[in-house]
C-alpha positions as a LaTeX table, in Angstrom:
\begin{tabular}{lrrr}
\hline
Residue & $x$ (\AA) & $y$ (\AA) & $z$ (\AA) \\
\hline
Met1 & 72.90 & 121.50 & 87.65 \\
Lys2 & 72.34 & 121.63 & 91.37 \\
Lys3 & 74.82 & 123.83 & 93.07 \\
Ile4 & 76.58 & 122.21 & 96.65 \\
Leu5 & 78.85 & 124.44 & 98.72 \\
Ile6 & 81.77 & 122.45 & 100.04 \\
Thr7 & 83.57 & 124.12 & 103.09 \\
Gly8 & 87.19 & 123.23 & 103.54 \\
Gly9 & 86.65 & 122.24 & 99.31 \\
Ala10 & 90.22 & 122.27 & 98.94 \\
Gly11 & 91.27 & 119.97 & 101.91 \\
Tyr12 & 91.73 & 115.89 & 101.59 \\
Ile13 & 88.33 & 114.75 & 101.77 \\
Gly14 & 86.34 & 117.90 & 100.40 \\
Ser15 & 88.49 & 117.74 & 97.03 \\
His16 & 87.83 & 114.07 & 96.56 \\
Thr17 & 84.24 & 114.90 & 97.37 \\
Ala18 & 83.95 & 117.44 & 94.78 \\
Val19 & 85.08 & 115.04 & 92.46 \\
Ala20 & 82.33 & 112.59 & 93.60 \\
Leu21 & 80.02 & 115.51 & 93.01 \\
Val22 & 80.98 & 116.38 & 89.35 \\
Asn23 & 80.88 & 112.29 & 88.55 \\
Ala24 & 77.07 & 112.15 & 89.74 \\
Gly25 & 75.93 & 115.77 & 87.72 \\
Tyr26 & 76.50 & 118.34 & 90.55 \\
Glu27 & 78.49 & 121.61 & 90.40 \\
Pro28 & 80.54 & 122.27 & 93.75 \\
Val29 & 81.37 & 125.79 & 94.82 \\
Ile30 & 83.98 & 125.64 & 97.19 \\
Ile31 & 85.21 & 127.82 & 99.74 \\
Asp32 & 88.27 & 127.34 & 101.97 \\
Asp33 & 90.90 & 129.26 & 103.64 \\
Phe34 & 94.04 & 127.44 & 103.03 \\
Ser35 & 95.23 & 127.07 & 106.48 \\
Asn36 & 95.55 & 123.18 & 105.93 \\
Ser37 & 95.73 & 122.47 & 102.02 \\
Glu38 & 97.05 & 124.07 & 98.64 \\
Lys39 & 95.97 & 126.09 & 96.12 \\
Ser40 & 97.46 & 123.66 & 93.54 \\
Val41 & 94.40 & 121.18 & 94.73 \\
Leu42 & 92.35 & 123.59 & 92.47 \\
Glu43 & 93.75 & 122.86 & 89.13 \\
Arg44 & 94.11 & 119.28 & 89.75 \\
Leu45 & 90.71 & 119.05 & 90.34 \\
Lys46 & 89.98 & 120.79 & 86.90 \\
Ser47 & 92.88 & 117.93 & 85.65 \\
Ile48 & 90.58 & 115.28 & 86.73 \\
Thr49 & 86.97 & 116.65 & 86.58 \\
Lys50 & 87.88 & 118.51 & 83.30 \\
Arg51 & 86.18 & 121.94 & 84.45 \\
Glu52 & 86.52 & 124.42 & 85.89 \\
Ile53 & 85.02 & 124.40 & 89.50 \\
Thr54 & 84.10 & 128.11 & 91.35 \\
Trp55 & 86.11 & 128.60 & 94.38 \\
Tyr56 & 86.73 & 131.06 & 96.87 \\
Glu57 & 89.17 & 131.76 & 99.43 \\
Gly58 & 87.90 & 132.77 & 102.93 \\
Asp59 & 87.29 & 131.92 & 106.35 \\
Cys60 & 83.59 & 130.39 & 107.30 \\
Asn61 & 83.49 & 132.83 & 110.04 \\
Asp62 & 83.18 & 135.56 & 108.12 \\
Ala63 & 79.54 & 136.04 & 107.95 \\
Val64 & 79.85 & 138.91 & 105.31 \\
Arg65 & 82.56 & 136.26 & 102.92 \\
Met66 & 79.42 & 133.76 & 103.16 \\
Arg67 & 76.95 & 136.00 & 102.61 \\
Gln68 & 78.73 & 137.08 & 98.90 \\
Ile69 & 79.08 & 133.29 & 98.15 \\
Phe70 & 75.18 & 132.60 & 98.94 \\
Ser71 & 74.51 & 135.70 & 97.05 \\
Glu72 & 76.08 & 135.19 & 93.95 \\
Asn73 & 75.48 & 131.07 & 94.00 \\
Gln74 & 71.94 & 129.36 & 93.32 \\
Leu75 & 73.50 & 126.65 & 95.82 \\
Thr76 & 70.69 & 124.20 & 96.61 \\
Gly77 & 72.62 & 122.98 & 99.38 \\
Val78 & 75.82 & 122.78 & 101.91 \\
Ile79 & 78.67 & 119.88 & 102.68 \\
His80 & 80.64 & 120.83 & 105.66 \\
Phe81 & 84.22 & 120.09 & 106.26 \\
Ala82 & 85.88 & 123.07 & 106.83 \\
Ala83 & 87.22 & 122.74 & 110.46 \\
Ser84 & 90.81 & 122.47 & 112.50 \\
Lys85 & 90.93 & 118.96 & 112.90 \\
Ala86 & 94.39 & 117.65 & 114.93 \\
Val87 & 93.06 & 115.98 & 118.09 \\
Gly88 & 96.72 & 117.04 & 119.73 \\
Glu89 & 96.62 & 120.30 & 118.32 \\
Ser90 & 93.11 & 121.09 & 119.81 \\
Thr91 & 94.30 & 119.94 & 123.76 \\
Gln92 & 96.95 & 123.10 & 123.43 \\
Val93 & 94.37 & 125.73 & 121.56 \\
Pro94 & 90.96 & 124.87 & 122.66 \\
Leu95 & 89.77 & 128.11 & 122.18 \\
Lys96 & 91.14 & 127.93 & 118.39 \\
Tyr97 & 89.08 & 125.00 & 118.08 \\
Tyr98 & 86.34 & 126.20 & 119.74 \\
Arg99 & 86.15 & 129.13 & 117.33 \\
Asn100 & 86.72 & 127.28 & 114.04 \\
Asn101 & 84.91 & 124.45 & 114.48 \\
Ile102 & 81.73 & 126.18 & 116.18 \\
Val103 & 81.25 & 129.35 & 115.50 \\
Ser104 & 81.53 & 128.73 & 111.45 \\
Leu105 & 78.63 & 126.14 & 111.67 \\
Leu106 & 76.62 & 128.63 & 113.72 \\
Val107 & 77.08 & 131.33 & 110.68 \\
Leu108 & 76.86 & 128.88 & 108.28 \\
Leu109 & 73.25 & 127.80 & 109.35 \\
Glu110 & 72.32 & 131.71 & 109.97 \\
Thr111 & 73.48 & 132.61 & 106.47 \\
Met112 & 71.66 & 128.98 & 104.87 \\
Ala113 & 68.72 & 130.45 & 106.44 \\
Glu114 & 68.53 & 133.94 & 105.16 \\
Phe115 & 69.07 & 132.49 & 101.80 \\
Gly116 & 66.80 & 129.63 & 102.02 \\
Val117 & 69.28 & 126.69 & 101.82 \\
Lys118 & 67.82 & 123.87 & 103.40 \\
Asp119 & 70.46 & 120.53 & 102.74 \\
Ile120 & 73.63 & 120.78 & 104.93 \\
Val121 & 75.83 & 117.72 & 105.22 \\
Phe122 & 78.04 & 117.60 & 108.77 \\
Ser123 & 81.16 & 116.40 & 109.13 \\
Ser124 & 81.35 & 114.73 & 112.14 \\
Ser125 & 83.41 & 111.94 & 113.84 \\
Cys126 & 83.68 & 108.64 & 115.41 \\
Thr127 & 85.14 & 110.25 & 118.16 \\
Val128 & 82.35 & 111.22 & 119.70 \\
Tyr129 & 81.77 & 107.20 & 120.62 \\
Gly130 & 84.94 & 107.05 & 122.73 \\
Gln131 & 86.20 & 104.12 & 123.63 \\
Pro132 & 82.74 & 102.49 & 123.23 \\
Asp133 & 81.44 & 99.49 & 125.45 \\
Gln134 & 80.19 & 97.37 & 122.61 \\
Leu135 & 81.43 & 96.94 & 119.53 \\
Pro136 & 80.91 & 97.43 & 116.54 \\
Val137 & 79.25 & 100.48 & 117.18 \\
Lys138 & 75.98 & 101.75 & 115.82 \\
Glu139 & 74.40 & 105.05 & 116.08 \\
Thr140 & 72.50 & 104.16 & 118.76 \\
Thr141 & 75.59 & 103.65 & 121.12 \\
Pro142 & 75.81 & 105.99 & 123.70 \\
Arg143 & 78.58 & 108.98 & 122.94 \\
Lys144 & 81.27 & 109.26 & 125.39 \\
Ala145 & 82.81 & 112.03 & 127.22 \\
Ala146 & 84.72 & 113.69 & 124.71 \\
Glu147 & 88.60 & 112.93 & 124.91 \\
Ser148 & 90.07 & 115.96 & 123.22 \\
Pro149 & 88.54 & 119.55 & 122.34 \\
Tyr150 & 88.07 & 118.44 & 118.71 \\
Gly151 & 85.97 & 115.58 & 119.60 \\
Asn152 & 83.74 & 117.71 & 121.96 \\
Thr153 & 83.28 & 120.31 & 118.97 \\
Lys154 & 82.27 & 117.31 & 116.76 \\
Lys155 & 79.68 & 116.48 & 119.65 \\
Ile156 & 78.40 & 120.11 & 120.06 \\
Gly157 & 78.27 & 120.32 & 116.27 \\
Glu158 & 76.03 & 117.50 & 116.73 \\
Asp159 & 73.70 & 118.88 & 119.27 \\
Ile160 & 73.26 & 122.61 & 117.49 \\
Leu161 & 72.05 & 120.56 & 114.44 \\
Thr162 & 69.61 & 118.59 & 116.83 \\
Asp163 & 68.18 & 121.36 & 118.12 \\
Tyr164 & 67.79 & 123.45 & 115.57 \\
Val165 & 65.79 & 120.94 & 113.63 \\
Lys166 & 64.06 & 120.52 & 116.92 \\
Ser167 & 63.26 & 124.36 & 116.93 \\
Asn168 & 61.50 & 123.34 & 113.63 \\
Ala169 & 64.14 & 125.43 & 111.48 \\
Ser170 & 63.31 & 124.90 & 107.49 \\
Val171 & 66.44 & 122.79 & 107.47 \\
Arg172 & 67.19 & 119.20 & 106.32 \\
Ala173 & 70.52 & 117.91 & 108.20 \\
Ile174 & 72.83 & 114.54 & 108.28 \\
Ser175 & 75.47 & 113.84 & 110.35 \\
Leu176 & 78.32 & 111.64 & 108.85 \\
Arg177 & 80.60 & 109.83 & 111.44 \\
Tyr178 & 83.68 & 108.92 & 109.95 \\
Phe179 & 85.74 & 106.42 & 111.02 \\
Asn180 & 89.48 & 106.69 & 109.51 \\
Pro181 & 89.97 & 108.37 & 106.26 \\
Ile182 & 92.76 & 107.02 & 103.96 \\
Gly183 & 93.56 & 106.48 & 100.41 \\
Ala184 & 93.69 & 108.96 & 97.24 \\
His185 & 91.84 & 109.33 & 94.14 \\
Lys186 & 92.78 & 107.02 & 91.42 \\
Thr187 & 94.95 & 109.44 & 89.30 \\
Ala188 & 97.06 & 110.54 & 92.06 \\
Leu189 & 96.38 & 113.81 & 91.79 \\
Ile190 & 94.78 & 113.95 & 94.84 \\
Gly191 & 95.34 & 112.98 & 97.97 \\
Glu192 & 96.19 & 113.41 & 101.77 \\
Leu193 & 98.38 & 116.32 & 102.06 \\
Pro194 & 99.57 & 116.93 & 105.58 \\
Leu195 & 101.51 & 119.30 & 106.39 \\
Gly196 & 104.83 & 119.36 & 108.34 \\
Val197 & 104.58 & 115.89 & 110.41 \\
Pro198 & 101.46 & 113.58 & 109.96 \\
Ala199 & 99.05 & 113.26 & 112.93 \\
Asn200 & 97.61 & 109.49 & 110.89 \\
Leu201 & 99.20 & 106.53 & 110.57 \\
Val202 & 99.11 & 106.00 & 106.60 \\
Pro203 & 100.90 & 109.06 & 105.72 \\
Phe204 & 103.31 & 107.94 & 108.07 \\
Val205 & 104.10 & 104.77 & 106.76 \\
Thr206 & 104.10 & 106.19 & 103.44 \\
Gln207 & 106.77 & 108.73 & 104.21 \\
Thr208 & 108.92 & 106.13 & 105.86 \\
Gly209 & 108.45 & 103.91 & 103.01 \\
Ala210 & 109.70 & 106.43 & 100.96 \\
Gly211 & 112.29 & 107.49 & 103.01 \\
Ile212 & 111.13 & 110.61 & 103.94 \\
Arg213 & 111.01 & 109.59 & 107.87 \\
Glu214 & 113.53 & 107.47 & 109.01 \\
Lys215 & 111.18 & 105.12 & 110.89 \\
Leu216 & 107.39 & 104.65 & 112.33 \\
Thr217 & 106.50 & 104.17 & 115.58 \\
Val218 & 103.86 & 101.99 & 116.91 \\
Phe219 & 102.31 & 103.42 & 119.93 \\
Gly220 & 101.81 & 99.81 & 122.11 \\
Asn221 & 101.50 & 96.76 & 121.61 \\
Asp222 & 99.63 & 95.35 & 124.63 \\
Tyr223 & 96.55 & 96.68 & 123.84 \\
Asp224 & 93.83 & 93.49 & 123.83 \\
Thr225 & 93.53 & 93.05 & 120.71 \\
Pro226 & 94.80 & 89.99 & 118.66 \\
Asp227 & 98.70 & 91.45 & 117.74 \\
Gly228 & 98.45 & 93.97 & 120.65 \\
Thr229 & 98.26 & 96.97 & 118.82 \\
Cys230 & 95.10 & 99.45 & 118.24 \\
Ile231 & 92.26 & 98.67 & 115.91 \\
Arg232 & 91.02 & 101.28 & 113.65 \\
Asp233 & 88.00 & 101.04 & 110.52 \\
Tyr234 & 89.62 & 102.33 & 107.68 \\
Ile235 & 87.60 & 103.91 & 104.99 \\
His236 & 88.62 & 104.65 & 101.05 \\
Val237 & 88.32 & 108.24 & 100.81 \\
Met238 & 86.48 & 108.03 & 97.56 \\
Asp239 & 84.09 & 105.42 & 99.41 \\
Leu240 & 83.61 & 108.75 & 102.18 \\
Ala241 & 83.31 & 111.03 & 99.25 \\
Asp242 & 80.34 & 109.00 & 97.44 \\
Ala243 & 78.77 & 108.76 & 101.11 \\
His244 & 78.20 & 112.75 & 100.81 \\
Val245 & 76.92 & 112.67 & 97.31 \\
Lys246 & 74.84 & 109.94 & 98.52 \\
Ser247 & 73.71 & 111.58 & 101.87 \\
Ile248 & 72.55 & 115.13 & 99.85 \\
Ala249 & 70.68 & 113.24 & 97.54 \\
Tyr250 & 68.77 & 111.65 & 100.26 \\
Leu251 & 67.98 & 114.23 & 101.76 \\
Gln252 & 66.55 & 116.68 & 98.79 \\
Asp253 & 63.30 & 114.25 & 99.57 \\
Lys254 & 62.75 & 114.74 & 102.66 \\
Gly255 & 60.49 & 117.13 & 104.50 \\
Asp256 & 61.74 & 120.28 & 106.78 \\
His257 & 62.87 & 119.84 & 109.98 \\
Phe258 & 64.53 & 116.62 & 109.31 \\
Tyr259 & 67.64 & 115.03 & 111.19 \\
Asp260 & 69.61 & 111.82 & 111.25 \\
Leu261 & 73.27 & 110.34 & 111.15 \\
Phe262 & 75.47 & 107.53 & 109.93 \\
Asn263 & 78.58 & 105.92 & 110.62 \\
Val264 & 80.83 & 105.70 & 107.39 \\
Gly265 & 83.02 & 102.95 & 107.65 \\
Thr266 & 83.71 & 99.61 & 106.15 \\
Gly267 & 82.43 & 97.92 & 108.98 \\
Gln268 & 85.75 & 95.89 & 109.91 \\
Gly269 & 88.79 & 96.82 & 111.45 \\
Asn270 & 92.35 & 96.46 & 111.12 \\
Thr271 & 95.42 & 97.25 & 113.34 \\
Val272 & 98.37 & 99.12 & 112.82 \\
Met273 & 100.41 & 96.28 & 112.43 \\
Glu274 & 97.67 & 95.00 & 110.00 \\
Val275 & 97.77 & 97.97 & 108.05 \\
Ile276 & 101.90 & 97.94 & 108.04 \\
Lys277 & 101.42 & 94.09 & 106.36 \\
Ala278 & 99.33 & 94.98 & 103.99 \\
Phe279 & 101.49 & 98.65 & 102.90 \\
Glu280 & 104.47 & 96.13 & 102.65 \\
Lys281 & 102.87 & 93.50 & 100.26 \\
Val282 & 101.23 & 96.43 & 98.10 \\
Ser283 & 104.50 & 98.74 & 98.13 \\
Gly284 & 107.26 & 95.53 & 97.65 \\
Lys285 & 108.73 & 98.08 & 100.73 \\
Lys286 & 110.23 & 96.56 & 103.97 \\
Leu287 & 109.05 & 99.49 & 106.38 \\
Asn288 & 111.40 & 100.29 & 109.39 \\
Tyr289 & 108.99 & 100.60 & 112.32 \\
Glu290 & 109.86 & 99.86 & 116.19 \\
Ile291 & 107.29 & 99.57 & 119.18 \\
Gly292 & 107.05 & 102.68 & 121.70 \\
Pro293 & 105.26 & 103.36 & 124.57 \\
Arg294 & 101.30 & 103.97 & 124.27 \\
Arg295 & 100.58 & 107.07 & 123.36 \\
Pro296 & 98.10 & 108.94 & 126.12 \\
Gly297 & 94.04 & 109.20 & 124.61 \\
Asp298 & 94.45 & 106.56 & 122.36 \\
Ile299 & 91.44 & 104.29 & 122.05 \\
Glu300 & 92.02 & 100.44 & 122.18 \\
Lys301 & 89.47 & 99.68 & 119.27 \\
Val302 & 86.56 & 100.88 & 117.27 \\
Trp303 & 84.92 & 99.98 & 114.24 \\
Ala304 & 81.31 & 100.91 & 112.66 \\
Asp305 & 78.13 & 98.75 & 111.88 \\
Thr306 & 77.50 & 100.32 & 108.87 \\
Gly307 & 73.76 & 98.25 & 108.45 \\
Lys308 & 72.15 & 101.78 & 108.75 \\
Ile309 & 73.67 & 103.34 & 106.19 \\
Glu310 & 73.63 & 100.54 & 103.53 \\
Lys311 & 69.86 & 99.97 & 104.20 \\
Leu312 & 68.96 & 103.85 & 104.00 \\
Leu313 & 71.40 & 105.25 & 101.97 \\
Asn314 & 72.11 & 102.48 & 100.06 \\
Trp315 & 75.79 & 102.93 & 100.27 \\
Lys316 & 78.85 & 100.24 & 101.32 \\
Ala317 & 82.50 & 101.03 & 101.23 \\
Lys318 & 83.78 & 99.08 & 97.60 \\
Tyr319 & 87.31 & 99.32 & 98.23 \\
Asn320 & 89.42 & 97.25 & 101.22 \\
Leu321 & 92.72 & 98.19 & 103.01 \\
Glu322 & 95.01 & 96.81 & 100.37 \\
Asp323 & 92.86 & 99.17 & 97.43 \\
Ala324 & 93.41 & 102.13 & 100.49 \\
Leu325 & 96.85 & 101.59 & 100.88 \\
Lys326 & 97.45 & 101.25 & 96.89 \\
Asp327 & 96.41 & 104.47 & 96.34 \\
Ser328 & 97.80 & 106.16 & 98.97 \\
Trp329 & 101.37 & 104.40 & 98.17 \\
Lys330 & 100.92 & 105.90 & 94.18 \\
Trp331 & 99.83 & 109.38 & 95.63 \\
Gln332 & 103.08 & 109.30 & 97.80 \\
Leu333 & 105.27 & 108.50 & 94.70 \\
Ser334 & 103.87 & 111.32 & 92.83 \\
Leu335 & 104.85 & 113.54 & 95.62 \\
Thr336 & 108.12 & 112.34 & 95.70 \\
Ala337 & 108.68 & 112.38 & 92.06 \\
Lys338 & 108.27 & 116.26 & 92.19 \\
\hline
\end{tabular}
């Protein structure tokens, strides 16, 4: 059974990818510093997968810890999620973001080279496109200047991989540019677990629906969109997890010095108001929301062209917006019931 290291594997996308890897016949090994996740996730993964998953507590910037993990496990690949990810916070503490998101990638690549591990899937983001001039965005769409230090770390991460592959390093790499992950595992045992006030729309929607938040603020309704609210491409987290499994499998028959990148989205956009209405439909709850002013730095509209990943990786999103919101709501209810 091929062992795949998942950095940040106890986090939202990492934990769902661990499940997808087990289902596909891989053995995940997790490292997480639990700065934005909880150890209870590990027991929940055991309940879902019916097996013990090897895990380590540690920081991916810690070269000694990383060497220990590589020496104790015969790894065949790495999926690199570990990163600080709050756009707003990154503007307040940029050095934290550059250290966590860039140094960790350098340490990881150096450790992989030392132990002869070639395959890496890098967690990138559609933030690298900024507000694109044409929609939907293709992988060939020019990247714009980053709106935040967080977005810049994703651009730099992609550039590091590109330059490293060009140097004839024995590495095979894929960057996945995520659009907006939502949803949860169908068991409602794992899902998005924001610490403090959520920075993303759907956890705020479900927490408002559950009465944890008094109301939801919609930031602006005067954008050039069908109902004036921002458009995003919302993808179910299990579809996203499946894209990582397909990426690891795709790399295994590539030659050395390989790099490619793929959009991971549904290929269609939904407005904030469409998300609210879809949530009300699947939950039977009337959502308390108000229209507020635009939020600085928000992109008006973006969604993916997914033709490349569908053709080369034979991957396509299976779940729609209502499916994802149903799973998000089920997850929220399981949290509220505790």
